[in-house]
N, CA, C and O atoms as CSV, one atom per row, in Angstrom:
chain,resi,resn,atom,element,x,y,z
A,1,MET,N,N,58.487,23.893,-61.203
A,1,MET,CA,C,57.734,23.196,-62.239
A,1,MET,C,C,56.678,24.135,-62.831
A,1,MET,O,O,56.116,24.982,-62.138
A,2,LYS,N,N,56.435,23.964,-64.089
A,2,LYS,CA,C,55.438,24.758,-64.787
A,2,LYS,C,C,54.086,24.035,-64.755
A,2,LYS,O,O,53.994,22.894,-64.302
A,3,MET,N,N,53.047,24.709,-65.238
A,3,MET,CA,C,51.700,24.142,-65.238
A,3,MET,C,C,51.654,22.830,-66.027
A,3,MET,O,O,52.208,22.727,-67.121
A,4,ASN,N,N,50.989,21.845,-65.453
A,4,ASN,CA,C,50.826,20.538,-66.078
A,4,ASN,C,C,49.456,20.440,-66.728
A,4,ASN,O,O,48.575,21.256,-66.454
A,5,CYS,N,N,49.273,19.447,-67.586
A,5,CYS,CA,C,48.040,19.317,-68.364
A,5,CYS,C,C,46.789,19.238,-67.486
A,5,CYS,O,O,45.777,19.862,-67.807
A,6,TRP,N,N,46.838,18.489,-66.393
A,6,TRP,CA,C,45.650,18.346,-65.549
A,6,TRP,C,C,45.296,19.648,-64.840
A,6,TRP,O,O,44.137,19.881,-64.496
A,7,GLU,N,N,46.299,20.493,-64.625
A,7,GLU,CA,C,46.052,21.807,-64.041
A,7,GLU,C,C,45.473,22.754,-65.095
A,7,GLU,O,O,44.559,23.527,-64.811
A,8,PHE,N,N,46.006,22.685,-66.290
A,8,PHE,CA,C,45.560,23.536,-67.388
A,8,PHE,C,C,44.095,23.277,-67.720
A,8,PHE,O,O,43.304,24.210,-67.858
A,9,TYR,N,N,43.744,22.004,-67.846
A,9,TYR,CA,C,42.375,21.650,-68.226
A,9,TYR,C,C,41.445,21.381,-67.045
A,9,TYR,O,O,40.239,21.214,-67.225
A,10,GLU,N,N,42.006,21.341,-65.844
A,10,GLU,CA,C,41.207,21.085,-64.640
A,10,GLU,C,C,40.319,19.852,-64.819
A,10,GLU,O,O,39.141,19.860,-64.462
A,11,CYS,N,N,40.906,18.801,-65.376
A,11,CYS,CA,C,40.150,17.584,-65.683
A,11,CYS,C,C,39.836,16.742,-64.451
A,11,CYS,O,O,38.865,15.985,-64.445
A,12,GLY,N,N,40.655,16.873,-63.407
A,12,GLY,CA,C,40.421,16.104,-62.196
A,12,GLY,C,C,40.784,14.634,-62.311
A,12,GLY,O,O,40.318,13.821,-61.514
A,13,ARG,N,N,41.610,14.280,-63.291
A,13,ARG,CA,C,41.979,12.880,-63.476
A,13,ARG,C,C,43.356,12.547,-62.923
A,13,ARG,O,O,43.870,11.452,-63.151
A,14,GLU,N,N,43.960,13.493,-62.190
A,14,GLU,CA,C,45.216,13.216,-61.490
A,14,GLU,C,C,44.884,12.425,-60.225
A,14,GLU,O,O,43.742,12.473,-59.768
A,15,PRO,N,N,45.851,11.691,-59.639
A,15,PRO,CA,C,45.564,10.943,-58.406
A,15,PRO,C,C,44.911,11.840,-57.357
A,15,PRO,O,O,45.436,12.902,-57.020
A,16,GLY,N,N,43.779,11.407,-56.855
A,16,GLY,CA,C,43.035,12.168,-55.870
A,16,GLY,C,C,42.115,13.223,-56.470
A,16,GLY,O,O,41.439,13.946,-55.738
A,17,GLY,N,N,42.084,13.316,-57.800
A,17,GLY,CA,C,41.274,14.320,-58.476
A,17,GLY,C,C,39.780,14.006,-58.430
A,17,GLY,O,O,39.373,12.875,-58.162
A,18,HIS,N,N,38.981,15.025,-58.695
A,18,HIS,CA,C,37.528,14.924,-58.577
A,18,HIS,C,C,36.870,14.026,-59.622
A,18,HIS,O,O,35.721,13.626,-59.432
A,19,SER,N,N,37.553,13.696,-60.715
A,19,SER,CA,C,36.945,12.875,-61.768
A,19,SER,C,C,37.476,11.448,-61.841
A,19,SER,O,O,37.033,10.671,-62.687
A,20,VAL,N,N,38.406,11.098,-60.982
A,20,VAL,CA,C,39.028,9.778,-61.059
A,20,VAL,C,C,38.008,8.655,-60.896
A,20,VAL,O,O,38.041,7.676,-61.641
A,21,GLU,N,N,37.118,8.790,-59.942
A,21,GLU,CA,C,36.128,7.736,-59.708
A,21,GLU,C,C,35.217,7.541,-60.919
A,21,GLU,O,O,34.887,6.411,-61.277
A,22,ARG,N,N,34.824,8.616,-61.530
A,22,ARG,CA,C,33.884,8.565,-62.650
A,22,ARG,C,C,34.564,8.248,-63.980
A,22,ARG,O,O,34.044,7.454,-64.763
A,23,ARG,N,N,35.731,8.865,-64.249
A,23,ARG,CA,C,36.376,8.747,-65.559
A,23,ARG,C,C,37.668,7.939,-65.539
A,23,ARG,O,O,38.202,7.598,-66.595
A,24,GLY,N,N,38.170,7.632,-64.356
A,24,GLY,CA,C,39.430,6.904,-64.247
A,24,GLY,C,C,40.620,7.842,-64.181
A,24,GLY,O,O,40.536,9.007,-64.572
A,25,ALA,N,N,41.723,7.320,-63.683
A,25,ALA,CA,C,42.946,8.115,-63.562
A,25,ALA,C,C,43.629,8.215,-64.924
A,25,ALA,O,O,43.572,7.293,-65.737
A,26,CYS,N,N,44.260,9.330,-65.143
A,26,CYS,CA,C,45.002,9.594,-66.372
A,26,CYS,C,C,46.428,9.062,-66.214
A,26,CYS,O,O,46.970,9.029,-65.110
A,27,GLN,N,N,47.017,8.654,-67.316
A,27,GLN,CA,C,48.386,8.136,-67.294
A,27,GLN,C,C,49.429,9.234,-67.095
A,27,GLN,O,O,50.457,8.997,-66.460
A,28,ALA,N,N,49.181,10.420,-67.623
A,28,ALA,CA,C,50.198,11.480,-67.591
A,28,ALA,C,C,50.679,11.826,-66.181
A,28,ALA,O,O,51.889,11.885,-65.966
A,29,PRO,N,N,49.786,12.058,-65.205
A,29,PRO,CA,C,50.293,12.422,-63.887
A,29,PRO,C,C,51.002,11.290,-63.151
A,29,PRO,O,O,51.710,11.532,-62.174
A,30,MET,N,N,50.819,10.072,-63.608
A,30,MET,CA,C,51.432,8.923,-62.944
A,30,MET,C,C,52.716,8.459,-63.638
A,30,MET,O,O,53.403,7.576,-63.124
A,31,ASP,N,N,53.045,9.029,-64.775
A,31,ASP,CA,C,54.191,8.594,-65.570
A,31,ASP,C,C,55.488,9.209,-65.049
A,31,ASP,O,O,55.938,10.239,-65.550
A,32,GLU,N,N,56.074,8.584,-64.061
A,32,GLU,CA,C,57.295,9.097,-63.434
A,32,GLU,C,C,58.511,9.035,-64.343
A,32,GLU,O,O,59.489,9.749,-64.119
A,33,GLU,N,N,58.462,8.194,-65.363
A,33,GLU,CA,C,59.586,8.055,-66.295
A,33,GLU,C,C,59.909,9.383,-66.984
A,33,GLU,O,O,61.065,9.642,-67.319
A,34,HIS,N,N,58.900,10.218,-67.193
A,34,HIS,CA,C,59.104,11.483,-67.895
A,34,HIS,C,C,59.049,12.695,-66.967
A,34,HIS,O,O,58.803,13.816,-67.412
A,35,ASN,N,N,59.279,12.462,-65.682
A,35,ASN,CA,C,59.311,13.571,-64.725
A,35,ASN,C,C,60.378,14.576,-65.146
A,35,ASN,O,O,61.536,14.216,-65.360
A,36,GLY,N,N,59.981,15.825,-65.262
A,36,GLY,CA,C,60.905,16.878,-65.657
A,36,GLY,C,C,60.913,17.177,-67.146
A,36,GLY,O,O,61.449,18.208,-67.554
A,37,THR,N,N,60.336,16.310,-67.972
A,37,THR,CA,C,60.292,16.572,-69.410
A,37,THR,C,C,59.488,17.836,-69.654
A,37,THR,O,O,58.386,17.978,-69.125
A,38,ASN,N,N,60.008,18.734,-70.426
A,38,ASN,CA,C,59.394,20.037,-70.693
A,38,ASN,C,C,59.069,20.779,-69.393
A,38,ASN,O,O,58.115,21.554,-69.328
A,39,CYS,N,N,59.884,20.526,-68.358
A,39,CYS,CA,C,59.755,21.181,-67.044
A,39,CYS,C,C,58.446,20.851,-66.343
A,39,CYS,O,O,57.908,21.689,-65.619
A,40,GLY,N,N,57.928,19.650,-66.544
A,40,GLY,CA,C,56.665,19.259,-65.918
A,40,GLY,C,C,56.820,18.188,-64.866
A,40,GLY,O,O,57.877,17.573,-64.732
A,41,LYS,N,N,55.746,17.972,-64.118
A,41,LYS,CA,C,55.702,16.906,-63.127
A,41,LYS,C,C,55.257,15.619,-63.825
A,41,LYS,O,O,54.216,15.577,-64.480
A,42,ASN,N,N,56.060,14.585,-63.673
A,42,ASN,CA,C,55.807,13.305,-64.330
A,42,ASN,C,C,55.541,13.553,-65.816
A,42,ASN,O,O,56.349,14.220,-66.462
A,43,GLY,N,N,54.460,13.052,-66.376
A,43,GLY,CA,C,54.184,13.268,-67.800
A,43,GLY,C,C,53.278,14.449,-68.059
A,43,GLY,O,O,52.657,14.521,-69.120
A,44,GLY,N,N,53.183,15.373,-67.129
A,44,GLY,CA,C,52.240,16.473,-67.205
A,44,GLY,C,C,52.487,17.513,-68.276
A,44,GLY,O,O,51.594,18.297,-68.597
A,45,ARG,N,N,53.696,17.533,-68.837
A,45,ARG,CA,C,53.981,18.441,-69.946
A,45,ARG,C,C,54.537,17.633,-71.115
A,45,ARG,O,O,55.301,18.132,-71.942
A,46,TYR,N,N,54.125,16.368,-71.151
A,46,TYR,CA,C,54.514,15.435,-72.202
A,46,TYR,C,C,53.357,14.465,-72.430
A,46,TYR,O,O,53.548,13.347,-72.909
A,47,CYS,N,N,52.156,14.917,-72.076
A,47,CYS,CA,C,50.963,14.067,-72.068
A,47,CYS,C,C,50.637,13.491,-73.432
A,47,CYS,O,O,50.139,12.369,-73.520
A,48,TRP,N,N,50.904,14.228,-74.495
A,48,TRP,CA,C,50.610,13.745,-75.843
A,48,TRP,C,C,51.386,12.486,-76.170
A,48,TRP,O,O,50.974,11.725,-77.046
A,49,SER,N,N,52.474,12.250,-75.505
A,49,SER,CA,C,53.276,11.062,-75.768
A,49,SER,C,C,52.988,9.924,-74.802
A,49,SER,O,O,53.094,8.756,-75.178
A,50,VAL,N,N,52.629,10.239,-73.575
A,50,VAL,CA,C,52.490,9.188,-72.563
A,50,VAL,C,C,51.072,8.622,-72.423
A,50,VAL,O,O,50.875,7.620,-71.736
A,51,MET,N,N,50.101,9.243,-73.057
A,51,MET,CA,C,48.733,8.749,-72.911
A,51,MET,C,C,48.632,7.319,-73.443
A,51,MET,O,O,49.197,6.992,-74.486
A,52,SER,N,N,47.912,6.484,-72.718
A,52,SER,CA,C,47.757,5.096,-73.146
A,52,SER,C,C,46.903,5.015,-74.393
A,52,SER,O,O,46.063,5.882,-74.636
A,53,GLU,N,N,47.114,3.987,-75.177
A,53,GLU,CA,C,46.325,3.792,-76.391
A,53,GLU,C,C,44.844,3.645,-76.057
A,53,GLU,O,O,43.993,4.097,-76.823
A,54,ALA,N,N,44.529,3.029,-74.942
A,54,ALA,CA,C,43.123,2.873,-74.545
A,54,ALA,C,C,42.479,4.232,-74.315
A,54,ALA,O,O,41.343,4.458,-74.733
A,55,SER,N,N,43.188,5.132,-73.660
A,55,SER,CA,C,42.650,6.465,-73.419
A,55,SER,C,C,42.441,7.203,-74.729
A,55,SER,O,O,41.441,7.903,-74.892
A,56,LYS,N,N,43.364,7.057,-75.659
A,56,LYS,CA,C,43.226,7.711,-76.953
A,56,LYS,C,C,42.002,7.181,-77.697
A,56,LYS,O,O,41.235,7.959,-78.264
A,57,ARG,N,N,41.823,5.878,-77.697
A,57,ARG,CA,C,40.669,5.282,-78.389
A,57,ARG,C,C,39.360,5.752,-77.777
A,57,ARG,O,O,38.369,5.933,-78.485
A,58,GLU,N,N,39.352,5.949,-76.476
A,58,GLU,CA,C,38.135,6.366,-75.790
A,58,GLU,C,C,37.942,7.876,-75.841
A,58,GLU,O,O,36.932,8.388,-75.359
A,59,GLY,N,N,38.893,8.587,-76.416
A,59,GLY,CA,C,38.787,10.040,-76.507
A,59,GLY,C,C,38.924,10.733,-75.171
A,59,GLY,O,O,38.388,11.824,-74.977
A,60,LYS,N,N,39.642,10.107,-74.240
A,60,LYS,CA,C,39.785,10.659,-72.900
A,60,LYS,C,C,41.077,11.436,-72.701
A,60,LYS,O,O,41.442,11.740,-71.566
A,61,CYS,N,N,41.771,11.762,-73.778
A,61,CYS,CA,C,43.041,12.480,-73.627
A,61,CYS,C,C,42.839,13.784,-72.881
A,61,CYS,O,O,43.582,14.105,-71.954
A,62,CYS,N,N,41.854,14.512,-73.284
A,62,CYS,CA,C,41.496,15.737,-72.601
A,62,CYS,C,C,40.131,16.145,-73.108
A,62,CYS,O,O,39.568,15.495,-73.989
A,63,LYS,N,N,39.605,17.208,-72.562
A,63,LYS,CA,C,38.258,17.588,-72.961
A,63,LYS,C,C,38.224,18.599,-74.099
A,63,LYS,O,O,37.147,19.072,-74.464
A,64,ARG,N,N,39.369,18.940,-74.665
A,64,ARG,CA,C,39.402,19.962,-75.704
A,64,ARG,C,C,39.606,19.416,-77.117
A,64,ARG,O,O,39.063,19.965,-78.075
A,65,VAL,N,N,40.373,18.351,-77.253
A,65,VAL,CA,C,40.627,17.781,-78.579
A,65,VAL,C,C,40.346,16.297,-78.549
A,65,VAL,O,O,40.340,15.687,-77.480
A,66,GLY,N,N,40.116,15.717,-79.693
A,66,GLY,CA,C,39.887,14.290,-79.781
A,66,GLY,C,C,41.187,13.518,-79.804
A,66,GLY,O,O,42.271,14.097,-79.879
A,67,ALA,N,N,41.068,12.215,-79.739
A,67,ALA,CA,C,42.236,11.351,-79.754
A,67,ALA,C,C,43.043,11.566,-81.030
A,67,ALA,O,O,42.482,11.695,-82.118
A,68,GLY,N,N,44.345,11.603,-80.885
A,68,GLY,CA,C,45.233,11.720,-82.029
A,68,GLY,C,C,45.376,13.131,-82.580
A,68,GLY,O,O,46.031,13.310,-83.607
A,69,GLU,N,N,44.800,14.128,-81.950
A,69,GLU,CA,C,44.862,15.495,-82.441
A,69,GLU,C,C,45.675,16.389,-81.502
A,69,GLU,O,O,45.404,17.585,-81.393
A,70,CYS,N,N,46.641,15.826,-80.845
A,70,CYS,CA,C,47.385,16.559,-79.818
A,70,CYS,C,C,48.067,17.804,-80.344
A,70,CYS,O,O,48.164,18.795,-79.620
A,71,CYS,N,N,48.545,17.789,-81.584
A,71,CYS,CA,C,49.250,18.966,-82.100
A,71,CYS,C,C,48.309,20.154,-82.267
A,71,CYS,O,O,48.770,21.281,-82.454
A,72,GLU,N,N,47.007,19.924,-82.202
A,72,GLU,CA,C,46.022,21.005,-82.264
A,72,GLU,C,C,45.605,21.476,-80.870
A,72,GLU,O,O,44.856,22.444,-80.740
A,73,CYS,N,N,46.078,20.808,-79.851
A,73,CYS,CA,C,45.708,21.097,-78.466
A,73,CYS,C,C,46.311,22.419,-77.999
A,73,CYS,O,O,47.479,22.705,-78.263
A,74,LEU,N,N,45.507,23.220,-77.304
A,74,LEU,CA,C,45.985,24.498,-76.780
A,74,LEU,C,C,47.129,24.309,-75.781
A,74,LEU,O,O,48.054,25.119,-75.733
A,75,PHE,N,N,47.064,23.247,-74.990
A,75,PHE,CA,C,48.125,23.008,-74.007
A,75,PHE,C,C,49.425,22.614,-74.702
A,75,PHE,O,O,50.497,23.090,-74.326
A,76,TYR,N,N,49.339,21.756,-75.705
A,76,TYR,CA,C,50.515,21.375,-76.493
A,76,TYR,C,C,51.179,22.634,-77.055
A,76,TYR,O,O,52.394,22.800,-76.957
A,77,LYS,N,N,50.378,23.508,-77.637
A,77,LYS,CA,C,50.904,24.748,-78.220
A,77,LYS,C,C,51.528,25.645,-77.146
A,77,LYS,O,O,52.556,26.277,-77.385
A,78,LEU,N,N,50.911,25.697,-75.976
A,78,LEU,CA,C,51.451,26.484,-74.871
A,78,LEU,C,C,52.830,25.965,-74.462
A,78,LEU,O,O,53.785,26.735,-74.349
A,79,VAL,N,N,52.923,24.658,-74.243
A,79,VAL,CA,C,54.196,24.059,-73.827
A,79,VAL,C,C,55.259,24.272,-74.896
A,79,VAL,O,O,56.396,24.629,-74.588
A,80,LYS,N,N,54.891,24.056,-76.134
A,80,LYS,CA,C,55.834,24.246,-77.238
A,80,LYS,C,C,56.354,25.681,-77.264
A,80,LYS,O,O,57.548,25.908,-77.460
A,81,GLY,N,N,55.471,26.633,-77.070
A,81,GLY,CA,C,55.876,28.036,-77.046
A,81,GLY,C,C,56.736,28.375,-75.848
A,81,GLY,O,O,57.713,29.113,-75.978
A,82,GLN,N,N,56.392,27.850,-74.683
A,82,GLN,CA,C,57.160,28.138,-73.471
A,82,GLN,C,C,58.546,27.517,-73.513
A,82,GLN,O,O,59.513,28.120,-73.048
A,83,GLU,N,N,58.647,26.330,-74.062
A,83,GLU,CA,C,59.932,25.615,-74.044
A,83,GLU,C,C,60.850,26.009,-75.188
A,83,GLU,O,O,62.064,25.830,-75.089
A,84,GLY,N,N,60.299,26.539,-76.265
A,84,GLY,CA,C,61.125,26.966,-77.394
A,84,GLY,C,C,61.995,25.840,-77.936
A,84,GLY,O,O,61.502,24.750,-78.224
A,85,GLU,N,N,63.285,26.108,-78.072
A,85,GLU,CA,C,64.215,25.121,-78.627
A,85,GLU,C,C,64.392,23.889,-77.751
A,85,GLU,O,O,64.852,22.850,-78.225
A,86,LYS,N,N,64.031,23.999,-76.480
A,86,LYS,CA,C,64.186,22.872,-75.547
A,86,LYS,C,C,62.958,21.938,-75.563
A,86,LYS,O,O,62.948,20.928,-74.858
A,87,PHE,N,N,61.929,22.265,-76.357
A,87,PHE,CA,C,60.696,21.490,-76.417
A,87,PHE,C,C,60.954,20.046,-76.822
A,87,PHE,O,O,61.666,19.775,-77.789
A,88,VAL,N,N,60.364,19.122,-76.065
A,88,VAL,CA,C,60.472,17.698,-76.381
A,88,VAL,C,C,59.115,17.253,-76.942
A,88,VAL,O,O,58.133,17.151,-76.206
A,89,PRO,N,N,59.076,16.988,-78.261
A,89,PRO,CA,C,57.810,16.580,-78.865
A,89,PRO,C,C,57.520,15.139,-78.537
A,89,PRO,O,O,56.494,14.605,-78.957
């Protein structure tokens, strides 16, 4: 498996992470439906699609971009570049 969003940003919102108590758990690491998408664990390399609407409204998608701006995210660009033609938007 390749680096996942919570590892890239070190947000600590994965299960057992350092920020879960304060900020809540993120949907991406718990989304088993997309395990393996873009070679990631659960939704970890497909986070722009699996984030809950509540998280987007609260701007909790990640600490680098605001809600709804995923295509500008450094991690999104990294995954897109690494996956090439196999990239799942």
